LUMTORTI-785627 format. One record per atom (N, C-alpha, C): residue number from 0; atom name; x, y, z. Coordinates in steps of 0.001 Angstrom, whole numbers, plus 500000, padded with zeros to 6 digits. Example, Ala and Ser with C-alpha at 12.3 -4.5 7.8 and 13.67 -1.06 7.14 Angstrom:
BEGIN
<0, "N", <513190, 494310, 507800>>
<0, "CA", <512300, 495500, 507800>>
<0, "C", <513200, 496700, 507800>>
<1, "N", <512850, 497750, 507080>>
<1, "CA", <513670, 498940, 507140>>
<1, "C", <512900, 500030, 507870>>
//
This chain:
BEGIN
<0, "N", <500811, 498797, 500000>>
<0, "CA", <500000, 500000, 500000>>
<0, "C", <500845, 501253, 500000>>
<1, "N", <500971, 501843, 501144>>
<1, "CA", <501572, 503176, 501279>>
<1, "C", <502992, 503248, 500741>>
<2, "N", <503798, 502248, 501066>>
<2, "CA", <505205, 502256, 500680>>
<2, "C", <505383, 502329, 499167>>
<3, "N", <504592, 501558, 498463>>
<3, "CA", <504674, 501507, 497008>>
<3, "C", <504292, 502859, 496413>>
<4, "N", <503240, 503446, 496936>>
<4, "CA", <502787, 504749, 496454>>
<4, "C", <503889, 505787, 496651>>
<5, "N", <504493, 505810, 497828>>
<5, "CA", <505554, 506769, 498116>>
<5, "C", <506735, 506560, 497177>>
<6, "N", <507122, 505310, 496987>>
<6, "CA", <508246, 505009, 496101>>
<6, "C", <507948, 505497, 494688>>
<7, "N", <506727, 505252, 494230>>
<7, "CA", <506337, 505674, 492895>>
<7, "C", <506391, 507186, 492764>>
<8, "N", <505864, 507890, 493750>>
<8, "CA", <505894, 509353, 493729>>
<8, "C", <507324, 509871, 493810>>
<9, "N", <508137, 509225, 494630>>
<9, "CA", <509544, 509614, 494734>>
<9, "C", <510240, 509408, 493388>>
<10, "N", <509916, 508294, 492718>>
<10, "CA", <510479, 508025, 491391>>
<10, "C", <510040, 509098, 490395>>
<11, "N", <508763, 509461, 490451>>
<11, "CA", <508243, 510500, 489553>>
<11, "C", <508956, 511824, 489810>>
<12, "N", <509083, 512180, 491083>>
<12, "CA", <509751, 513426, 491448>>
<12, "C", <511201, 513394, 490977>>
<13, "N", <511855, 512260, 491200>>
<13, "CA", <513251, 512086, 490797>>
<13, "C", <513398, 512262, 489285>>
<14, "N", <512530, 511588, 488535>>
<14, "CA", <512585, 511665, 487072>>
<14, "C", <512376, 513098, 486583>>
<15, "N", <511384, 513773, 487154>>
<15, "CA", <511098, 515156, 486748>>
<15, "C", <512275, 516075, 487066>>
<16, "N", <512830, 515934, 488262>>
<16, "CA", <513955, 516782, 488656>>
<16, "C", <515183, 516479, 487816>>
<17, "N", <515441, 515198, 487588>>
<17, "CA", <516593, 514799, 486779>>
<17, "C", <516473, 515371, 485361>>
<18, "N", <515268, 515287, 484810>>
<18, "CA", <514998, 515819, 483478>>
<18, "C", <515283, 517316, 483423>>
<19, "N", <514798, 518044, 484434>>
<19, "CA", <514944, 519496, 484450>>
<19, "C", <516390, 519923, 484703>>
<20, "N", <517089, 519158, 485519>>
<20, "CA", <518498, 519477, 485782>>
<20, "C", <519332, 519176, 484537>>
<21, "N", <519152, 517982, 483968>>
<21, "CA", <519961, 517600, 482806>>
<21, "C", <519581, 518421, 481577>>
<22, "N", <518341, 518905, 481537>>
<22, "CA", <517896, 519731, 480412>>
<22, "C", <518258, 521196, 480561>>
<23, "N", <518858, 521542, 481700>>
<23, "CA", <519288, 522918, 481907>>
<23, "C", <518208, 523849, 482410>>
<24, "N", <517024, 523306, 482674>>
<24, "CA", <515926, 524123, 483192>>
<24, "C", <516264, 524612, 484611>>
<25, "N", <516902, 523737, 485378>>
<25, "CA", <517457, 524116, 486672>>
<25, "C", <518971, 524106, 486494>>
<26, "N", <519552, 525270, 486277>>
<26, "CA", <520981, 525356, 486008>>
<26, "C", <521822, 525244, 487263>>
<27, "N", <523161, 525260, 487087>>
<27, "CA", <524073, 525195, 488231>>
<27, "C", <523768, 526311, 489230>>
<28, "N", <523844, 525988, 490510>>
<28, "CA", <523609, 526918, 491616>>
<28, "C", <522120, 527262, 491802>>
<29, "N", <521243, 526718, 490948>>
<29, "CA", <519805, 526927, 491130>>
<29, "C", <519399, 526288, 492461>>
<30, "N", <518633, 527027, 493243>>
<30, "CA", <518198, 526491, 494537>>
<30, "C", <516812, 525868, 494388>>
<31, "N", <516710, 524611, 494778>>
<31, "CA", <515441, 523883, 494736>>
<31, "C", <514888, 523846, 496152>>
<32, "N", <513808, 524575, 496386>>
<32, "CA", <513184, 524556, 497715>>
<32, "C", <512053, 523545, 497725>>
<33, "N", <512002, 522757, 498792>>
<33, "CA", <510982, 521708, 498888>>
<33, "C", <509579, 522244, 498631>>
<34, "N", <509241, 523341, 499275>>
<34, "CA", <507871, 523861, 499144>>
<34, "C", <507574, 524339, 497732>>
<35, "N", <508587, 524926, 497064>>
<35, "CA", <508407, 525341, 495665>>
<35, "C", <508153, 524124, 494786>>
<36, "N", <508911, 523060, 495044>>
<36, "CA", <508772, 521843, 494238>>
<36, "C", <507421, 521173, 494474>>
<37, "N", <506947, 521215, 495707>>
<37, "CA", <505614, 520685, 496018>>
<37, "C", <504586, 521388, 495127>>
<38, "N", <504704, 522712, 495042>>
<38, "CA", <503773, 523496, 494229>>
<38, "C", <503969, 523229, 492734>>
<39, "N", <505217, 523202, 492278>>
<39, "CA", <505517, 523044, 490847>>
<39, "C", <505172, 521657, 490329>>
<40, "N", <505501, 520642, 491109>>
<40, "CA", <505345, 519271, 490625>>
<40, "C", <504027, 518632, 491051>>
<41, "N", <503380, 519230, 492036>>
<41, "CA", <502134, 518662, 492531>>
<41, "C", <502356, 517339, 493240>>
<42, "N", <503542, 517193, 493824>>
<42, "CA", <503901, 515974, 494555>>
<42, "C", <504209, 516389, 495985>>
<43, "N", <503791, 515577, 496947>>
<43, "CA", <503966, 515977, 498343>>
<43, "C", <505428, 515952, 498776>>
<44, "N", <505651, 516501, 499954>>
<44, "CA", <506988, 516796, 500434>>
<44, "C", <507879, 515571, 500656>>
<45, "N", <507327, 514496, 501202>>
<45, "CA", <508143, 513324, 501517>>
<45, "C", <508808, 512719, 500270>>
<46, "N", <508034, 512440, 499206>>
<46, "CA", <508691, 511915, 498004>>
<46, "C", <509675, 512906, 497383>>
<47, "N", <509384, 514199, 497501>>
<47, "CA", <510310, 515197, 496956>>
<47, "C", <511616, 515180, 497730>>
<48, "N", <511511, 515094, 499053>>
<48, "CA", <512715, 515012, 499887>>
<48, "C", <513540, 513778, 499504>>
<49, "N", <512833, 512667, 499306>>
<49, "CA", <513479, 511406, 498921>>
<49, "C", <514205, 511560, 497581>>
<50, "N", <513537, 512199, 496635>>
<50, "CA", <514124, 512422, 495309>>
<50, "C", <515365, 513304, 495409>>
<51, "N", <515297, 514358, 496218>>
<51, "CA", <516447, 515255, 496386>>
<51, "C", <517623, 514518, 497022>>
<52, "N", <517326, 513664, 498000>>
<52, "CA", <518397, 512896, 498640>>
<52, "C", <519050, 511939, 497634>>
<53, "N", <518221, 511349, 496783>>
<53, "CA", <518763, 510450, 495767>>
<53, "C", <519641, 511230, 494781>>
<54, "N", <519176, 512410, 494379>>
<54, "CA", <519970, 513248, 493477>>
<54, "C", <521289, 513650, 494129>>
<55, "N", <521256, 513861, 495438>>
<55, "CA", <522489, 514243, 496133>>
<55, "C", <523462, 513065, 496204>>
<56, "N", <522931, 511850, 496297>>
<56, "CA", <523781, 510656, 496278>>
<56, "C", <524543, 510544, 494958>>
<57, "N", <523918, 510997, 493875>>
<57, "CA", <524561, 510978, 492559>>
<57, "C", <525404, 512229, 492329>>
<58, "N", <525417, 513111, 493330>>
<58, "CA", <526232, 514316, 493223>>
<58, "C", <525643, 515400, 492336>>
<59, "N", <524340, 515317, 492078>>
<59, "CA", <523702, 516327, 491216>>
<59, "C", <523291, 517572, 491987>>
<60, "N", <522960, 517381, 493248>>
<60, "CA", <522582, 518515, 494088>>
<60, "C", <523262, 518359, 495436>>
<61, "N", <523392, 519474, 496143>>
<61, "CA", <523827, 519388, 497536>>
<61, "C", <522655, 519841, 498395>>
<62, "N", <522244, 518978, 499307>>
<62, "CA", <521069, 519234, 500126>>
<62, "C", <521480, 519964, 501403>>
<63, "N", <520738, 521021, 501710>>
<63, "CA", <520945, 521750, 502960>>
<63, "C", <519583, 522086, 503548>>
<64, "N", <519245, 521435, 504629>>
<64, "CA", <517950, 521693, 505267>>
<64, "C", <516802, 521330, 504349>>
<65, "N", <515932, 522307, 504094>>
<65, "CA", <514731, 522058, 503283>>
<65, "C", <514902, 522492, 501831>>
<66, "N", <516150, 522639, 501410>>
<66, "CA", <516381, 522988, 500014>>
<66, "C", <517629, 522277, 499511>>
<67, "N", <517838, 522337, 498211>>
<67, "CA", <519014, 521726, 497597>>
<67, "C", <519519, 522671, 496512>>
<68, "N", <520803, 522670, 496304>>
<68, "CA", <521402, 523514, 495268>>
<68, "C", <521945, 522615, 494163>>
<69, "N", <521625, 522971, 492928>>
<69, "CA", <522086, 522189, 491784>>
<69, "C", <523586, 522395, 491603>>
<70, "N", <524311, 521291, 491459>>
<70, "CA", <525747, 521347, 491203>>
<70, "C", <526017, 521518, 489719>>
<71, "N", <527221, 521953, 489411>>
<71, "CA", <527684, 521993, 488017>>
<71, "C", <527946, 520549, 487597>>
<72, "N", <527303, 520107, 486532>>
<72, "CA", <527544, 518731, 486084>>
<72, "C", <527934, 518701, 484615>>
<73, "N", <528700, 517700, 484275>>
<73, "CA", <529141, 517550, 482893>>
<73, "C", <528164, 516651, 482142>>
<74, "N", <528117, 516785, 480829>>
<74, "CA", <527265, 515889, 480022>>
<74, "C", <527579, 514416, 480277>>
<75, "N", <528858, 514108, 480517>>
<75, "CA", <529250, 512726, 480823>>
<75, "C", <528568, 512225, 482085>>
<76, "N", <528524, 513078, 483088>>
<76, "CA", <527882, 512698, 484347>>
<76, "C", <526396, 512429, 484131>>
<77, "N", <525760, 513283, 483356>>
<77, "CA", <524332, 513104, 483055>>
<77, "C", <524114, 511760, 482382>>
<78, "N", <524947, 511465, 481389>>
<78, "CA", <524856, 510201, 480669>>
<78, "C", <524997, 509024, 481623>>
<79, "N", <525989, 509120, 482502>>
<79, "CA", <526233, 508060, 483478>>
<79, "C", <525005, 507841, 484362>>
<80, "N", <524394, 508923, 484808>>
<80, "CA", <523226, 508824, 485688>>
<80, "C", <522075, 508134, 484961>>
<81, "N", <521864, 508483, 483693>>
<81, "CA", <520806, 507841, 482928>>
<81, "C", <521091, 506351, 482725>>
<82, "N", <522368, 506003, 482578>>
<82, "CA", <522736, 504595, 482405>>
<82, "C", <522529, 503817, 483692>>
<83, "N", <522839, 504441, 484817>>
<83, "CA", <522680, 503806, 486142>>
<83, "C", <521210, 503458, 486378>>
<84, "N", <520319, 504359, 485972>>
<84, "CA", <518891, 504134, 486133>>
<84, "C", <518474, 502942, 485292>>
//
């Protein structure tokens, strides 16, 4: 039940954020605030937090409190992340 739904939403949030970061919509040093993302993506806070933490594990963002900052990434890194998925 609940766990699967959360994972799915976290995956959706992750995919959307990854797309926007790799597409340059969220450029380097762009600050992603949880509450802004809740409004923009229409996904609740817990899956968004999960997605941001996953992005930080891949080195795409650095998380600080309730927001994350997009890191400078190379096209190679983006490619690698898509391959890992």
